[in-house]
N, C-alpha and C positions, 0 to 999 in steps of 0.2 A: 348627243346631238346637248349641248348647254344648261341647264337649265337659268329660268328666268331669274332667281335669287345669285346663280354662280359669274353669269352675264351682268350684273349690276353692281355684281364685287366685281370681276374685272375692271366696271368705268370708274369704280371708288380707288382700283389702284395704279391709274391712269391717268389721275387729276392729277392737276398740278397743285392744283385747290381746294381739298372738298366741306364744303361746309353741312351742320347738320343743326334743319330745326326739329325742337322737343314740344310734342305739346301732352294736355291733361290722358290721349289714350295709352303716352311709354308707361303712365305707368298704374292703370285701371287692372293691372295681372299683378299689382302689389298690394292689392286691395281696396284702392285711393278713386275713388268715382268720378267716372270725366263731370265734364258742365249741362252739356245740352241733348242723350240720348234719357230717353225715358227711367224712369229714376238717376236719373241723375242732378245735378247740386240740385238746378235751378228749377228742376223738373219738382225739387221739394221747399225750395223755395224762396223768396223774392228777393229778390238785385240790391231792392230801396234800397234791402235791413241791412243789405254791405256795402252802400254806397259813401263816399264822405262825406257827403252829406248833414249823414245822418250820424254818422261822426263826428262833428263839428255839433252840430245842434244836440247830439247825446251821447256822449261817450262815454260814461258806467251804461246806457243801456244796448250799446254798438255789443262794447267789450262782452255785455252780458250773453244776446244770441252768438256772438263768435265765438264766445267755449262750449254753447253747450249744441252746436250745427260743427265743432269739427269732434264734440264729444260723438255725436251715433254717427257723422261721416266717415270721422278719419278712424286707420289704424291707430294703438297705441303706440308703438313703436314700429311704423312697414320699413320692411327693406325691400332693395333695389331683384329688380328683376330676371331674368337675365336680355331683354332687352338692352336693361340700362345695363345689365355686364359685357355689352358687347360693344356697344355705345365707348367703355370702359377701354376695354383689348382696344379699338380699332384707331386712339387720339392717344394711348400710350407707346402705340407700333408707328403713329403717325401719319396715321393714311387717314386721321381727320386733323384738320387744324384747327376748324374751329366750332365749337360746342357750342349751339342756344337754344335758353330755354322759351321756353311761357310759364312751364312750374316753377314754386316754388315749396315745394315738398322736397329737398337738400337731398335725393337719391341716384344724381347721379355723381353729387360729392364721397355720397358715400358707397357706391361700389368703385371709387377711386379715382375718379378724375378731378385734376388736384382746383381745387376752390379756382384761381386766379384763368383756370381756363376755361370757367360754363358760364358764358352772359346769359344771365337771368335778369331777361326782358324785362319783368312781373316782381322783380323783388324777391324779400320770400321771408318766409315763414317759422326760419328760425331764429330770427331778431325784431329788435322793436326800435322805437327812429320815437322823441319827442315832438311831441309839434305844434316848439317854439323852432320855426322854421332856425330863427337866429342860436337856440339855443344846441345845436345840430352835435344830442348825445343821439349814441347807434349805441348799445348792449344787447346777449340773448336774449333772448324770447320766454323759455322756460320759467326765471325768475319774477316776471314781469306776468305767464300764466301764474299760478302760483300765488299769487300776489291777487287777484282778480278771485281765483278761485273763492281766497277764502275771505273774498267778499267786498275789498279792494274796488269798488266799481268808479270811474275807470285805477289801475297802477299808473300812477308819478311819477314823473321821470328825476331822476337820484341827482340834477346834479336842479336845479334849476323848477320841480316839484310843479308843470305845465301836467295835460293828461300825456302816456305815451300809445304809440298806436304803431299796432306790421306794422312791420315793415314793406310788407305783398302790397302790391298796387289797389286802391279798392277803384271802384270803377268812380267815377269822374277825375279821378289825375291824371296826373302825368305819366309817363317812362320814366329812371331814371335814364337821366342823358348821357350820362357814359355807358353803360350798355343800350343805347338808343344808337349811336353814335357809333360802339361796336359792332349792333350787329348791323347796319348801313352798309358802313368798309366792308366787315365779310362779303357782307351780297356780291357789289358793286368786286374784288378782286374775286372772284367760287367759280370753278372753270365747271363744277360741278355741286350741283344745291340739290341735299333728301333733306325730309316732310317726313316724318314720322310721326303719327299719333294726336294731328292736327286737321280740323274741317277745312282750317284754314278760314273764316268769317273775323276774326279780331283781326283790329288797324289795332298799331301800322304791321306784329306780324307778320298778315297777310300779306302785304306788300314785296316780305325780301323775298322769296323765288319769284315772285313778279322780276322786281330789281336785277334777281342774277340771269333771268329767264332772260331777258331783255336788251342783255350782257353778252347774250352766247355761252352761258352754265346750260350743261345740261342736267334736267330736271323728275330727280325721282320719288312719290313721292307712294309711301307707306301708312296705311290708313281706310279705317275697316267701312267709313262712309265716300262715297264721290264727295268729293275739292271741286271748286270754283278753276282749278288749274291742272288738276286734267285729262282735256286736251295740247296741253302746254307738254308734257312730263313722257317722257325714254319709257318711260318702266314706270309703272305703277302697279299697287300689291292692294289686293281691297282686304286685307286679312287684319290681326295683329298685329305686334310689335314683336312681339317672345317667343313669336312663328316664322318668320322671317330674318328679325335683325342675327338669330346665335347663324343661318347659315352662310348672312353672307358673309358674319365675319371669319366662320372658317374652310367655305371658298378662298378666303380672302389671307387667313394668314395661316392657315391650316388648324387643327385641332388642338395638337399639342403645345405649339408655341400660343393658342392662345388662351389659355386652361395655366400657362406658367409652368407650364412641365417643361 
């Protein structure tokens, strides 16, 4: 009798258009905490510290808190884990058509998914943007963080002198329009939608799998805790992404092919 991971692998293989949405749970095995579990980010920090209003009122204080939180919570140089690597293999093989992520850690790209093929709903932690929307400057985050660590808080835009802001979406900010449109279009055309490591509590990302299901897609959910859409899913794995996805990948591609041998 086929295992549940084998059945899911068959469903992915049979899909004309497969979309994956990843959340914080796909990166916890890389040492990056999630948001809502015990000892998660919002268990340790007040979300108001990272609100767009806080940034606008006190950009220097925002940067001080931002740097302190990053230093305490995130590994200096996190590596992709087997969940990221499995998804990279599936994208590379053409089994996954669109990879949408709520994460800003860049680990899908580090695992080998081309940047243009990752829809970053909440922006990227690897870039900064000018707070003056008329300036349109975008640049790498590392130099700005280094300047902030040396005391330039906030670090300022090299083009206009206004405060730089991490390009990851803060509370109170709208999602990047192009990413939102790409994600919604993918949900509408999918016939299989796989949720990995997301609690499906943050909108508008939480609506994407529902949009897909309402248009007839098969839904699969891989998440440690139950989600509001589990009852509509054909496949539910209350397990870690790094345990489930490699098995699905190996069933679908074969172990040698998945590892590039």
